PyMOL Python script that loads the backbone (N, CA, C, O; Angstrom):
from pymol import cmd

cmd.read_pdbstr("""\
ATOM      1  N   UNK A   1       0.855  -1.156  -0.004  1.00  0.00           N
ATOM      2  CA  UNK A   1       0.005   0.004  -0.001  1.00  0.00           C
ATOM      3  C   UNK A   1       0.899   1.223   0.008  1.00  0.00           C
ATOM      4  O   UNK A   1       1.841   1.314   0.796  1.00  0.00           O
ATOM      5  N   UNK A   2       0.593   2.172  -0.888  1.00  0.00           N
ATOM      6  CA  UNK A   2       1.360   3.400  -0.972  1.00  0.00           C
ATOM      7  C   UNK A   2       0.712   4.536  -0.195  1.00  0.00           C
ATOM      8  O   UNK A   2       1.399   5.389   0.367  1.00  0.00           O
ATOM      9  N   UNK A   3      -0.597   4.540  -0.168  1.00  0.00           N
ATOM     10  CA  UNK A   3      -1.311   5.635   0.512  1.00  0.00           C
ATOM     11  C   UNK A   3      -2.708   5.165   0.888  1.00  0.00           C
ATOM     12  O   UNK A   3      -3.330   4.389   0.163  1.00  0.00           O
ATOM     13  N   UNK A   4      -3.197   5.644   2.034  1.00  0.00           N
ATOM     14  CA  UNK A   4      -4.507   5.257   2.507  1.00  0.00           C
ATOM     15  C   UNK A   4      -5.203   6.493   3.081  1.00  0.00           C
ATOM     16  O   UNK A   4      -4.617   7.223   3.880  1.00  0.00           O
ATOM     17  N   UNK A   5      -6.427   6.721   2.679  1.00  0.00           N
ATOM     18  CA  UNK A   5      -7.242   7.802   3.211  1.00  0.00           C
ATOM     19  C   UNK A   5      -8.586   7.241   3.620  1.00  0.00           C
ATOM     20  O   UNK A   5      -9.104   6.341   2.960  1.00  0.00           O
ATOM     21  N   UNK A   6      -9.152   7.745   4.680  1.00  0.00           N
ATOM     22  CA  UNK A   6     -10.457   7.281   5.127  1.00  0.00           C
ATOM     23  C   UNK A   6     -11.278   8.492   5.550  1.00  0.00           C
ATOM     24  O   UNK A   6     -10.915   9.201   6.489  1.00  0.00           O
ATOM     25  N   UNK A   7     -12.368   8.720   4.864  1.00  0.00           N
ATOM     26  CA  UNK A   7     -13.289   9.812   5.207  1.00  0.00           C
ATOM     27  C   UNK A   7     -14.422   9.191   6.020  1.00  0.00           C
ATOM     28  O   UNK A   7     -15.178   8.365   5.509  1.00  0.00           O
ATOM     29  N   UNK A   8     -14.536   9.587   7.280  1.00  0.00           N
ATOM     30  CA  UNK A   8     -15.547   9.006   8.166  1.00  0.00           C
ATOM     31  C   UNK A   8     -16.661   9.995   8.418  1.00  0.00           C
ATOM     32  O   UNK A   8     -16.420  11.189   8.594  1.00  0.00           O
ATOM     33  N   UNK A   9     -17.896   9.485   8.435  1.00  0.00           N
ATOM     34  CA  UNK A   9     -19.071  10.300   8.748  1.00  0.00           C
ATOM     35  C   UNK A   9     -19.885   9.529   9.793  1.00  0.00           C
ATOM     36  O   UNK A   9     -20.227   8.363   9.595  1.00  0.00           O
ATOM     37  N   UNK A  10     -20.185  10.195  10.894  1.00  0.00           N
ATOM     38  CA  UNK A  10     -21.017   9.599  11.919  1.00  0.00           C
ATOM     39  C   UNK A  10     -22.369  10.257  11.944  1.00  0.00           C
ATOM     40  O   UNK A  10     -22.470  11.463  11.720  1.00  0.00           O
ATOM     41  N   UNK A  11     -23.422   9.492  12.213  1.00  0.00           N
ATOM     42  CA  UNK A  11     -24.794   9.991  12.281  1.00  0.00           C
ATOM     43  C   UNK A  11     -25.333   9.803  13.689  1.00  0.00           C
ATOM     44  O   UNK A  11     -25.226   8.730  14.283  1.00  0.00           O
ATOM     45  N   UNK A  12     -25.920  10.891  14.211  1.00  0.00           N
ATOM     46  CA  UNK A  12     -26.569  10.835  15.506  1.00  0.00           C
ATOM     47  C   UNK A  12     -28.039  11.239  15.312  1.00  0.00           C
ATOM     48  O   UNK A  12     -28.334  12.224  14.637  1.00  0.00           O
ATOM     49  N   UNK A  13     -28.941  10.476  15.904  1.00  0.00           N
ATOM     50  CA  UNK A  13     -30.364  10.778  15.799  1.00  0.00           C
ATOM     51  C   UNK A  13     -30.854  11.456  17.072  1.00  0.00           C
ATOM     52  O   UNK A  13     -30.551  11.005  18.177  1.00  0.00           O
ATOM     53  N   UNK A  14     -31.607  12.536  16.918  1.00  0.00           N
ATOM     54  CA  UNK A  14     -32.182  13.215  18.075  1.00  0.00           C
ATOM     55  C   UNK A  14     -33.322  12.383  18.696  1.00  0.00           C
ATOM     56  O   UNK A  14     -33.668  12.564  19.864  1.00  0.00           O
ATOM     57  N   UNK A  15     -33.893  11.476  17.900  1.00  0.00           N
ATOM     58  CA  UNK A  15     -35.065  10.715  18.344  1.00  0.00           C
ATOM     59  C   UNK A  15     -34.734   9.360  18.939  1.00  0.00           C
ATOM     60  O   UNK A  15     -35.625   8.680  19.447  1.00  0.00           O
ATOM     61  N   UNK A  16     -33.464   8.950  18.889  1.00  0.00           N
ATOM     62  CA  UNK A  16     -33.049   7.624  19.347  1.00  0.00           C
ATOM     63  C   UNK A  16     -32.234   7.773  20.629  1.00  0.00           C
ATOM     64  O   UNK A  16     -31.019   7.967  20.581  1.00  0.00           O
ATOM     65  N   UNK A  17     -32.908   7.681  21.773  1.00  0.00           N
ATOM     66  CA  UNK A  17     -32.231   7.856  23.057  1.00  0.00           C
ATOM     67  C   UNK A  17     -31.766   6.520  23.617  1.00  0.00           C
ATOM     68  O   UNK A  17     -32.429   5.514  23.364  1.00  0.00           O
ATOM     69  N   UNK A  18     -30.687   6.449  24.350  1.00  0.00           N
ATOM     70  CA  UNK A  18     -29.833   7.553  24.723  1.00  0.00           C
ATOM     71  C   UNK A  18     -29.061   8.077  23.507  1.00  0.00           C
ATOM     72  O   UNK A  18     -28.848   7.355  22.532  1.00  0.00           O
ATOM     73  N   UNK A  19     -28.648   9.346  23.586  1.00  0.00           N
ATOM     74  CA  UNK A  19     -27.923   9.960  22.473  1.00  0.00           C
ATOM     75  C   UNK A  19     -26.666   9.172  22.164  1.00  0.00           C
ATOM     76  O   UNK A  19     -25.853   8.911  23.051  1.00  0.00           O
ATOM     77  N   UNK A  20     -26.508   8.797  20.914  1.00  0.00           N
ATOM     78  CA  UNK A  20     -25.363   7.985  20.501  1.00  0.00           C
ATOM     79  C   UNK A  20     -25.222   8.057  18.993  1.00  0.00           C
ATOM     80  O   UNK A  20     -26.101   8.576  18.305  1.00  0.00           O
ATOM     81  N   UNK A  21     -24.134   7.546  18.488  1.00  0.00           N
ATOM     82  CA  UNK A  21     -23.963   7.392  17.052  1.00  0.00           C
ATOM     83  C   UNK A  21     -24.851   6.227  16.623  1.00  0.00           C
ATOM     84  O   UNK A  21     -24.811   5.157  17.229  1.00  0.00           O
ATOM     85  N   UNK A  22     -25.648   6.435  15.585  1.00  0.00           N
ATOM     86  CA  UNK A  22     -26.499   5.362  15.105  1.00  0.00           C
ATOM     87  C   UNK A  22     -25.906   4.668  13.884  1.00  0.00           C
ATOM     88  O   UNK A  22     -26.266   3.531  13.578  1.00  0.00           O
ATOM     89  N   UNK A  23     -24.997   5.350  13.186  1.00  0.00           N
ATOM     90  CA  UNK A  23     -24.288   4.687  12.077  1.00  0.00           C
ATOM     91  C   UNK A  23     -23.007   5.455  11.805  1.00  0.00           C
ATOM     92  O   UNK A  23     -22.894   6.651  12.074  1.00  0.00           O
ATOM     93  N   UNK A  24     -22.046   4.717  11.260  1.00  0.00           N
ATOM     94  CA  UNK A  24     -20.760   5.293  10.857  1.00  0.00           C
ATOM     95  C   UNK A  24     -20.493   4.820   9.417  1.00  0.00           C
ATOM     96  O   UNK A  24     -20.612   3.635   9.104  1.00  0.00           O
ATOM     97  N   UNK A  25     -20.141   5.753   8.578  1.00  0.00           N
ATOM     98  CA  UNK A  25     -19.826   5.430   7.187  1.00  0.00           C
ATOM     99  C   UNK A  25     -18.361   5.755   6.946  1.00  0.00           C
ATOM    100  O   UNK A  25     -17.910   6.860   7.248  1.00  0.00           O
ATOM    101  N   UNK A  26     -17.610   4.789   6.398  1.00  0.00           N
ATOM    102  CA  UNK A  26     -16.202   4.972   6.103  1.00  0.00           C
ATOM    103  C   UNK A  26     -16.003   4.894   4.595  1.00  0.00           C
ATOM    104  O   UNK A  26     -16.329   3.882   3.974  1.00  0.00           O
ATOM    105  N   UNK A  27     -15.464   5.971   3.999  1.00  0.00           N
ATOM    106  CA  UNK A  27     -15.167   5.983   2.557  1.00  0.00           C
ATOM    107  C   UNK A  27     -13.652   5.919   2.397  1.00  0.00           C
ATOM    108  O   UNK A  27     -12.939   6.868   2.720  1.00  0.00           O
ATOM    109  N   UNK A  28     -13.185   4.805   1.903  1.00  0.00           N
ATOM    110  CA  UNK A  28     -11.755   4.547   1.791  1.00  0.00           C
ATOM    111  C   UNK A  28     -11.232   4.811   0.371  1.00  0.00           C
ATOM    112  O   UNK A  28     -11.856   4.446  -0.625  1.00  0.00           O
ATOM    113  N   UNK A  29     -10.065   5.455   0.323  1.00  0.00           N
ATOM    114  CA  UNK A  29      -9.310   5.573  -0.922  1.00  0.00           C
ATOM    115  C   UNK A  29      -7.934   4.962  -0.670  1.00  0.00           C
ATOM    116  O   UNK A  29      -7.208   5.377   0.233  1.00  0.00           O
ATOM    117  N   UNK A  30      -7.596   3.973  -1.483  1.00  0.00           N
ATOM    118  CA  UNK A  30      -6.334   3.237  -1.287  1.00  0.00           C
ATOM    119  C   UNK A  30      -5.512   3.297  -2.567  1.00  0.00           C
ATOM    120  O   UNK A  30      -6.004   2.980  -3.650  1.00  0.00           O
ATOM    121  N   UNK A  31      -4.255   3.707  -2.430  1.00  0.00           N
ATOM    122  CA  UNK A  31      -3.357   3.729  -3.574  1.00  0.00           C
ATOM    123  C   UNK A  31      -2.329   2.605  -3.372  1.00  0.00           C
ATOM    124  O   UNK A  31      -1.671   2.513  -2.336  1.00  0.00           O
ATOM    125  N   UNK A  32      -2.219   1.758  -4.400  1.00  0.00           N
ATOM    126  CA  UNK A  32      -1.321   0.587  -4.332  1.00  0.00           C
ATOM    127  C   UNK A  32      -0.362   0.632  -5.517  1.00  0.00           C
ATOM    128  O   UNK A  32      -0.603   1.336  -6.497  1.00  0.00           O
ATOM    129  N   UNK A  33       0.715  -0.119  -5.415  1.00  0.00           N
ATOM    130  CA  UNK A  33       1.727  -0.173  -6.446  1.00  0.00           C
ATOM    131  C   UNK A  33       1.193  -0.929  -7.676  1.00  0.00           C
ATOM    132  O   UNK A  33       0.313  -1.784  -7.577  1.00  0.00           O
ATOM    133  N   UNK A  34       1.746  -0.589  -8.799  1.00  0.00           N
ATOM    134  CA  UNK A  34       1.414  -1.306 -10.052  1.00  0.00           C
ATOM    135  C   UNK A  34       1.660  -2.795  -9.876  1.00  0.00           C
ATOM    136  O   UNK A  34       2.628  -3.204  -9.234  1.00  0.00           O
ATOM    137  N   UNK A  35       0.780  -3.598 -10.449  1.00  0.00           N
ATOM    138  CA  UNK A  35       0.900  -5.051 -10.340  1.00  0.00           C
ATOM    139  C   UNK A  35       0.123  -5.639  -9.174  1.00  0.00           C
ATOM    140  O   UNK A  35       0.037  -6.859  -9.028  1.00  0.00           O
ATOM    141  N   UNK A  36      -0.442  -4.769  -8.343  1.00  0.00           N
ATOM    142  CA  UNK A  36      -1.236  -5.227  -7.207  1.00  0.00           C
ATOM    143  C   UNK A  36      -2.635  -5.625  -7.669  1.00  0.00           C
ATOM    144  O   UNK A  36      -3.249  -4.911  -8.462  1.00  0.00           O
ATOM    145  N   UNK A  37      -3.137  -6.735  -7.191  1.00  0.00           N
ATOM    146  CA  UNK A  37      -4.466  -7.201  -7.541  1.00  0.00           C
ATOM    147  C   UNK A  37      -5.525  -6.400  -6.797  1.00  0.00           C
ATOM    148  O   UNK A  37      -5.540  -6.374  -5.567  1.00  0.00           O
ATOM    149  N   UNK A  38      -6.411  -5.747  -7.544  1.00  0.00           N
ATOM    150  CA  UNK A  38      -7.504  -4.952  -6.944  1.00  0.00           C
ATOM    151  C   UNK A  38      -8.420  -5.907  -6.150  1.00  0.00           C
ATOM    152  O   UNK A  38      -8.882  -5.541  -5.069  1.00  0.00           O
ATOM    153  N   UNK A  39      -8.685  -7.095  -6.653  1.00  0.00           N
ATOM    154  CA  UNK A  39      -9.508  -8.046  -5.921  1.00  0.00           C
ATOM    155  C   UNK A  39      -8.867  -8.416  -4.583  1.00  0.00           C
ATOM    156  O   UNK A  39      -9.570  -8.592  -3.588  1.00  0.00           O
ATOM    157  N   UNK A  40      -7.551  -8.532  -4.554  1.00  0.00           N
ATOM    158  CA  UNK A  40      -6.840  -8.850  -3.306  1.00  0.00           C
ATOM    159  C   UNK A  40      -6.976  -7.706  -2.311  1.00  0.00           C
ATOM    160  O   UNK A  40      -7.177  -7.941  -1.120  1.00  0.00           O
ATOM    161  N   UNK A  41      -6.867  -6.462  -2.794  1.00  0.00           N
ATOM    162  CA  UNK A  41      -7.017  -5.303  -1.920  1.00  0.00           C
ATOM    163  C   UNK A  41      -8.439  -5.265  -1.322  1.00  0.00           C
ATOM    164  O   UNK A  41      -8.601  -5.033  -0.125  1.00  0.00           O
ATOM    165  N   UNK A  42      -9.455  -5.493  -2.154  1.00  0.00           N
ATOM    166  CA  UNK A  42     -10.845  -5.522  -1.666  1.00  0.00           C
ATOM    167  C   UNK A  42     -11.026  -6.605  -0.600  1.00  0.00           C
ATOM    168  O   UNK A  42     -11.689  -6.390   0.414  1.00  0.00           O
ATOM    169  N   UNK A  43     -10.426  -7.767  -0.847  1.00  0.00           N
ATOM    170  CA  UNK A  43     -10.503  -8.865   0.114  1.00  0.00           C
ATOM    171  C   UNK A  43      -9.852  -8.471   1.441  1.00  0.00           C
ATOM    172  O   UNK A  43     -10.407  -8.739   2.507  1.00  0.00           O
ATOM    173  N   UNK A  44      -8.685  -7.840   1.380  1.00  0.00           N
ATOM    174  CA  UNK A  44      -7.981  -7.453   2.599  1.00  0.00           C
ATOM    175  C   UNK A  44      -8.747  -6.382   3.384  1.00  0.00           C
ATOM    176  O   UNK A  44      -8.707  -6.368   4.615  1.00  0.00           O
ATOM    177  N   UNK A  45      -9.441  -5.489   2.678  1.00  0.00           N
ATOM    178  CA  UNK A  45     -10.270  -4.471   3.343  1.00  0.00           C
ATOM    179  C   UNK A  45     -11.410  -5.164   4.116  1.00  0.00           C
ATOM    180  O   UNK A  45     -11.702  -4.790   5.252  1.00  0.00           O
ATOM    181  N   UNK A  46     -12.041  -6.153   3.512  1.00  0.00           N
ATOM    182  CA  UNK A  46     -13.119  -6.897   4.176  1.00  0.00           C
ATOM    183  C   UNK A  46     -12.589  -7.627   5.417  1.00  0.00           C
ATOM    184  O   UNK A  46     -13.215  -7.595   6.476  1.00  0.00           O
ATOM    185  N   UNK A  47     -11.442  -8.277   5.278  1.00  0.00           N
ATOM    186  CA  UNK A  47     -10.859  -8.996   6.398  1.00  0.00           C
ATOM    187  C   UNK A  47     -10.487  -8.027   7.535  1.00  0.00           C
ATOM    188  O   UNK A  47     -10.744  -8.306   8.706  1.00  0.00           O
ATOM    189  N   UNK A  48      -9.891  -6.906   7.178  1.00  0.00           N
ATOM    190  CA  UNK A  48      -9.490  -5.916   8.194  1.00  0.00           C
ATOM    191  C   UNK A  48     -10.707  -5.400   8.950  1.00  0.00           C
ATOM    192  O   UNK A  48     -10.647  -5.212  10.165  1.00  0.00           O
ATOM    193  N   UNK A  49     -11.805  -5.170   8.246  1.00  0.00           N
ATOM    194  CA  UNK A  49     -13.016  -4.679   8.923  1.00  0.00           C
ATOM    195  C   UNK A  49     -13.592  -5.780   9.833  1.00  0.00           C
ATOM    196  O   UNK A  49     -13.984  -5.517  10.969  1.00  0.00           O
ATOM    197  N   UNK A  50     -13.633  -6.995   9.319  1.00  0.00           N
ATOM    198  CA  UNK A  50     -14.179  -8.111  10.103  1.00  0.00           C
ATOM    199  C   UNK A  50     -13.386  -8.354  11.370  1.00  0.00           C
ATOM    200  O   UNK A  50     -13.968  -8.699  12.399  1.00  0.00           O
ATOM    201  N   UNK A  51     -12.078  -8.184  11.327  1.00  0.00           N
ATOM    202  CA  UNK A  51     -11.189  -8.470  12.473  1.00  0.00           C
ATOM    203  C   UNK A  51     -10.863  -7.231  13.292  1.00  0.00           C
ATOM    204  O   UNK A  51     -10.076  -7.319  14.235  1.00  0.00           O
ATOM    205  N   UNK A  52     -11.440  -6.080  12.964  1.00  0.00           N
ATOM    206  CA  UNK A  52     -11.119  -4.830  13.643  1.00  0.00           C
ATOM    207  C   UNK A  52     -11.629  -4.810  15.075  1.00  0.00           C
ATOM    208  O   UNK A  52     -12.823  -4.976  15.325  1.00  0.00           O
ATOM    209  N   UNK A  53     -10.714  -4.605  16.009  1.00  0.00           N
ATOM    210  CA  UNK A  53     -11.052  -4.547  17.438  1.00  0.00           C
ATOM    211  C   UNK A  53     -12.064  -3.441  17.715  1.00  0.00           C
ATOM    212  O   UNK A  53     -13.031  -3.649  18.448  1.00  0.00           O
ATOM    213  N   UNK A  54     -11.844  -2.282  17.138  1.00  0.00           N
ATOM    214  CA  UNK A  54     -12.739  -1.137  17.404  1.00  0.00           C
ATOM    215  C   UNK A  54     -14.136  -1.429  16.821  1.00  0.00           C
ATOM    216  O   UNK A  54     -15.138  -1.271  17.519  1.00  0.00           O
ATOM    217  N   UNK A  55     -14.205  -1.843  15.576  1.00  0.00           N
ATOM    218  CA  UNK A  55     -15.508  -2.132  14.949  1.00  0.00           C
ATOM    219  C   UNK A  55     -16.237  -3.232  15.710  1.00  0.00           C
ATOM    220  O   UNK A  55     -17.459  -3.176  15.847  1.00  0.00           O
ATOM    221  N   UNK A  56     -15.520  -4.219  16.202  1.00  0.00           N
ATOM    222  CA  UNK A  56     -16.156  -5.301  16.946  1.00  0.00           C
ATOM    223  C   UNK A  56     -16.579  -4.897  18.341  1.00  0.00           C
ATOM    224  O   UNK A  56     -17.337  -5.619  18.989  1.00  0.00           O
ATOM    225  N   UNK A  57     -16.104  -3.758  18.815  1.00  0.00           N
ATOM    226  CA  UNK A  57     -16.457  -3.257  20.132  1.00  0.00           C
ATOM    227  C   UNK A  57     -17.668  -2.335  20.117  1.00  0.00           C
ATOM    228  O   UNK A  57     -18.187  -1.979  21.175  1.00  0.00           O
ATOM    229  N   UNK A  58     -18.120  -1.946  18.937  1.00  0.00           N
ATOM    230  CA  UNK A  58     -19.241  -1.009  18.802  1.00  0.00           C
ATOM    231  C   UNK A  58     -20.541  -1.730  18.485  1.00  0.00           C
ATOM    232  O   UNK A  58     -20.537  -2.759  17.809  1.00  0.00           O
ATOM    233  N   UNK A  59     -21.656  -1.189  18.974  1.00  0.00           N
ATOM    234  CA  UNK A  59     -22.952  -1.711  18.593  1.00  0.00           C
ATOM    235  C   UNK A  59     -23.498  -0.954  17.381  1.00  0.00           C
ATOM    236  O   UNK A  59     -24.522  -1.339  16.815  1.00  0.00           O
ATOM    237  N   UNK A  60     -22.832   0.096  16.994  1.00  0.00           N
ATOM    238  CA  UNK A  60     -23.265   0.954  15.890  1.00  0.00           C
ATOM    239  C   UNK A  60     -22.999   0.293  14.542  1.00  0.00           C
ATOM    240  O   UNK A  60     -21.978  -0.368  14.356  1.00  0.00           O
ATOM    241  N   UNK A  61     -23.923   0.478  13.610  1.00  0.00           N
ATOM    242  CA  UNK A  61     -23.730  -0.032  12.258  1.00  0.00           C
ATOM    243  C   UNK A  61     -22.557   0.711  11.632  1.00  0.00           C
ATOM    244  O   UNK A  61     -22.463   1.934  11.733  1.00  0.00           O
ATOM    245  N   UNK A  62     -21.667  -0.033  10.986  1.00  0.00           N
ATOM    246  CA  UNK A  62     -20.533   0.556  10.268  1.00  0.00           C
ATOM    247  C   UNK A  62     -20.623   0.124   8.817  1.00  0.00           C
ATOM    248  O   UNK A  62     -20.646  -1.068   8.510  1.00  0.00           O
ATOM    249  N   UNK A  63     -20.674   1.105   7.927  1.00  0.00           N
ATOM    250  CA  UNK A  63     -20.790   0.837   6.482  1.00  0.00           C
ATOM    251  C   UNK A  63     -19.474   1.219   5.826  1.00  0.00           C
ATOM    252  O   UNK A  63     -18.990   2.340   5.991  1.00  0.00           O
ATOM    253  N   UNK A  64     -18.897   0.285   5.083  1.00  0.00           N
ATOM    254  CA  UNK A  64     -17.669   0.532   4.349  1.00  0.00           C
ATOM    255  C   UNK A  64     -18.042   0.813   2.899  1.00  0.00           C
ATOM    256  O   UNK A  64     -18.657  -0.020   2.234  1.00  0.00           O
ATOM    257  N   UNK A  65     -17.664   1.994   2.418  1.00  0.00           N
ATOM    258  CA  UNK A  65     -17.927   2.373   1.037  1.00  0.00           C
ATOM    259  C   UNK A  65     -16.616   2.674   0.354  1.00  0.00           C
ATOM    260  O   UNK A  65     -15.984   3.687   0.654  1.00  0.00           O
ATOM    261  N   UNK A  66     -16.183   1.806  -0.573  1.00  0.00           N
ATOM    262  CA  UNK A  66     -14.923   2.095  -1.229  1.00  0.00           C
ATOM    263  C   UNK A  66     -15.045   3.362  -2.096  1.00  0.00           C
ATOM    264  O   UNK A  66     -15.945   3.466  -2.930  1.00  0.00           O
ATOM    265  N   UNK A  67     -14.163   4.286  -1.895  1.00  0.00           N
ATOM    266  CA  UNK A  67     -14.110   5.487  -2.684  1.00  0.00           C
ATOM    267  C   UNK A  67     -13.265   5.244  -3.935  1.00  0.00           C
ATOM    268  O   UNK A  67     -13.491   5.851  -4.982  1.00  0.00           O
ATOM    269  N   UNK A  68     -12.287   4.343  -3.805  1.00  0.00           N
ATOM    270  CA  UNK A  68     -11.487   3.990  -4.965  1.00  0.00           C
ATOM    271  C   UNK A  68     -10.224   3.257  -4.555  1.00  0.00           C
ATOM    272  O   UNK A  68      -9.673   3.465  -3.473  1.00  0.00           O
ATOM    273  N   UNK A  69      -9.788   2.396  -5.453  1.00  0.00           N
ATOM    274  CA  UNK A  69      -8.494   1.753  -5.341  1.00  0.00           C
ATOM    275  C   UNK A  69      -7.719   2.193  -6.557  1.00  0.00           C
ATOM    276  O   UNK A  69      -8.109   1.916  -7.691  1.00  0.00           O
ATOM    277  N   UNK A  70      -6.613   2.882  -6.317  1.00  0.00           N
ATOM    278  CA  UNK A  70      -5.830   3.465  -7.406  1.00  0.00           C
ATOM    279  C   UNK A  70      -4.539   2.663  -7.543  1.00  0.00           C
ATOM    280  O   UNK A  70      -3.768   2.533  -6.592  1.00  0.00           O
ATOM    281  N   UNK A  71      -4.322   2.130  -8.740  1.00  0.00           N
ATOM    282  CA  UNK A  71      -3.083   1.409  -9.006  1.00  0.00           C
ATOM    283  C   UNK A  71      -2.119   2.412  -9.571  1.00  0.00           C
ATOM    284  O   UNK A  71      -2.373   3.016 -10.614  1.00  0.00           O
ATOM    285  N   UNK A  72      -0.993   2.596  -8.875  1.00  0.00           N
ATOM    286  CA  UNK A  72      -0.014   3.647  -9.208  1.00  0.00           C
ATOM    287  C   UNK A  72       1.228   3.020  -9.768  1.00  0.00           C
ATOM    288  O   UNK A  72       1.862   2.189  -9.118  1.00  0.00           O
ATOM    289  N   UNK A  73       1.587   3.419 -10.997  1.00  0.00           N
ATOM    290  CA  UNK A  73       2.804   2.872 -11.603  1.00  0.00           C
ATOM    291  C   UNK A  73       3.939   3.883 -11.585  1.00  0.00           C
ATOM    292  O   UNK A  73       4.966   3.670 -12.229  1.00  0.00           O
ATOM    293  N   UNK A  74       3.767   4.980 -10.855  1.00  0.00           N
ATOM    294  CA  UNK A  74       4.843   5.975 -10.754  1.00  0.00           C
ATOM    295  C   UNK A  74       5.896   5.541  -9.752  1.00  0.00           C
ATOM    296  O   UNK A  74       5.598   4.777  -8.833  1.00  0.00           O
ATOM    297  N   UNK A  75       7.094   6.006  -9.912  1.00  0.00           N
ATOM    298  CA  UNK A  75       8.182   5.645  -9.011  1.00  0.00           C
ATOM    299  C   UNK A  75       8.049   6.373  -7.693  1.00  0.00           C
ATOM    300  O   UNK A  75       7.569   7.506  -7.647  1.00  0.00           O
ATOM    301  N   UNK A  76       8.469   5.736  -6.635  1.00  0.00           N
ATOM    302  CA  UNK A  76       8.508   6.336  -5.318  1.00  0.00           C
ATOM    303  C   UNK A  76       9.956   6.729  -5.019  1.00  0.00           C
ATOM    304  O   UNK A  76      10.869   5.909  -5.115  1.00  0.00           O
ATOM    305  N   UNK A  77      10.142   7.969  -4.665  1.00  0.00           N
ATOM    306  CA  UNK A  77      11.514   8.447  -4.387  1.00  0.00           C
ATOM    307  C   UNK A  77      11.703   8.599  -2.894  1.00  0.00           C
ATOM    308  O   UNK A  77      12.781   8.988  -2.445  1.00  0.00           O
TER     309      UNK A  77
END
""", "prot")
cmd.dss("prot")
cmd.show_as("cartoon", "prot")
cmd.util.cbc("prot")
cmd.orient("prot")
């Protein structure tokens, strides 16, 4: 992985007491090196979410929305 960004949005409902986050949406952008399998990256994202200590500790719905997987063939200096 060359670069990872995650844009998170949390939703709180005024009508659902006690006050809490009712859902969390994560939009991921992942940049990987040329030759990397996009299917493999998607699989690893699913496994990371399934095994995530924080996600497993929350009762809140967490939605993963891929923003993009970018295969980068430029050199890293």
